[in-house]
N, C-alpha and C positions, 0 to 999 in steps of 0.2 A: 141394452136394449135385452128382455130375458129370452133364455131360449123357447119356450114355446114359439114368443112371438117369432123370432128368428125363422123357426121353420115351417111356419105359417104363409107369413113374408116370401119365404124360398121356393115354397112351395105352387104361389102364386104367383112369384117371378118365370121360375120354371115352365110353369104352365102355358105362361103367355110369350115367352121365347121357344117352344117347340110349336105353339099356333103359328109366329110368324115364321119361323124356318118351311113350314108346311104352305101355306100361301106362298112361299118363295119358289116352294119347290113345284106348287103348281102353276105360278106363273112362270116358270120356266120354260112347259109347253111352246105359252105365246111369243116365249122370246124375249131379250133385256137384260141388261143389265141390274134392273134395280130387284130382278129375284134373286141375284149374288148379295146384294146385299141387304137383304130381308133374310136372309139365310146367317149369313154373317150378324145382325144385328141379335136373330134368334140365337145361335150358338153364344154368341156373350153373355145373353141373359139367362141361358137355360145351366152356364158354367156360374155364374151366378148365384142361382139360384140353386143351386146343388151344392152350394159351396158352403152359402147361407145354413141349407136345411143342416148338412156334416157339422158345421160352425155350432147349433143348434142341441148336438146329441152331447149329453152329458158324458157318457161313456162310450167304450169302444164297443161296436157291436156291427153288425152284420150290416143294417141299414149304412151305420155312419162311413163304414169302406165300401157299401157300395155308390153311395151318394159322392165321395170323392175320388171314386175309379170312373162314375159318370161326368163329373167337374175336368176331369184329366183327359176324359174323350172330346169334351165339347172343345178344350183349347187345340186336343190335337185338329180337330177339324179347321177350328179357327186359323191354324197355322198354316194349314194345307190352301183356305182361301187369301190370307194375306201375304204370305209370303210368295216371293216369284220365284217357285222353285218351274222344274221342266214341269210338264205338265202332267208328264205320267207319275212322278213324284207327288206332285199336287194331289193327284184322282188316289194315291195308295194313302197318304195321311188320312183324308175323307173317308176311307173305309176302313182304314186301323182304329179314327175316331169313334164310327157310329159300330165297331164290335166293342171296343171299349165302354163308349154307352152299352149296350148290350147287357155286358159281362156286369156292367155294374146296377143294371136295373134288377137283375138275374140277384145277383148280392143280395141286394135291401130287400127282394122275393124273400129269400131262405128266413129273413127277419119278424118279417110280417107274419109266417105261420106257427113262431113260437110270442108273438107280442101277447103279453096279457091284456092289454087296451082292445075290448072290444069293441067299441064305438070306432066307425073307420074301418078296423082291420081288412074286411071285403073288401071297401073301396080300392086297400092300398095292395092290395094282392091281386084282384084284376087291373090295378094301373099298373102298376111294376110289369106283371106279364105283359100287358098289350102294349110297352115302350120297349120292354125286350124282344119281341114278335118287330116292331117294326124298325126299329134298328139295326136289328138282322138283316128285316126284307130291304133297307136301305144301302147296306154294306155288301148284299147278294146283289143288287144292281149296281152298285160301282165294279165289282169283281168282273161282271158281264160286260159293264160299257168297257174297262179297261182290258178285258180278253176281244173283245172285236173291234176294239183300238177306231171305235167311235164312226161303225163303219155303217152299215146297210142298216142298222136296229136305229139308228137317230137321225134316221130323215127326218129332216120336217119336226125334230122334236116328240116326234109320237111311237118312239120305240116302244118293244118290249120293257128292256131296261129304265127309259123313263117312265114310262106306268108304275111299273116298280118300285121305283124309288119314290115318287107319289104316295103311291097307297100306302107305304112304309110309312111319309113324313104323319099321313096324316093317323093312322095306328095308332103311332108314336102319340102324335097330340090328344088324340082323344083319351088315351094312356094317365100322359101327366095331367089332363083337366082331372079325370077320374082320381090320380090320386092326390092333388089338389083338395078334392072336397073330402077326401078320407084323413087327410092331413089336418085340415080342419077339426073334423069331430072328434080326431081324437085328443088334440093340442085342445080342445074347446072344456071335453071332458076332466082331461087330468087337472080343468084349475077351480 
């Protein structure tokens, strides 16, 4: 598979994963185990997509490093969901994973400002910025939940921190879709 195709395929897989995770976080308001399953599948797809994008980079760049950091962040979230640690430890892993994803998107964003490819640059800048903001909101939501020890804010799943998590998830998803469009424009112009 050529590198341009890897990057396009990776961005599509990442976008699908973020949308699935956002749906999972939204359905968690209504309750159910399927929301955790969607979040897990979404993060696996995001990690895979970010790894493919990074692998498609021919040289070391902020974009490559940023996507690698995001893949590590997704893997950290996955471990927080899958491994049966104490609940507090699981929450800390998810928070750390979200911070890593935000850092990765911000790192990749830095590369877009110096990218010589005009096609897709605007989309990639906006997309990475939104992903970084969305992941940061999710991390802040997790911190708030951890501090309040799931007390009054979580009544009926409609607490402030849950809303912040849902908003952050959807901001990240929109950012990933915009980045996907930018990646497609960038890679198809280079051919």
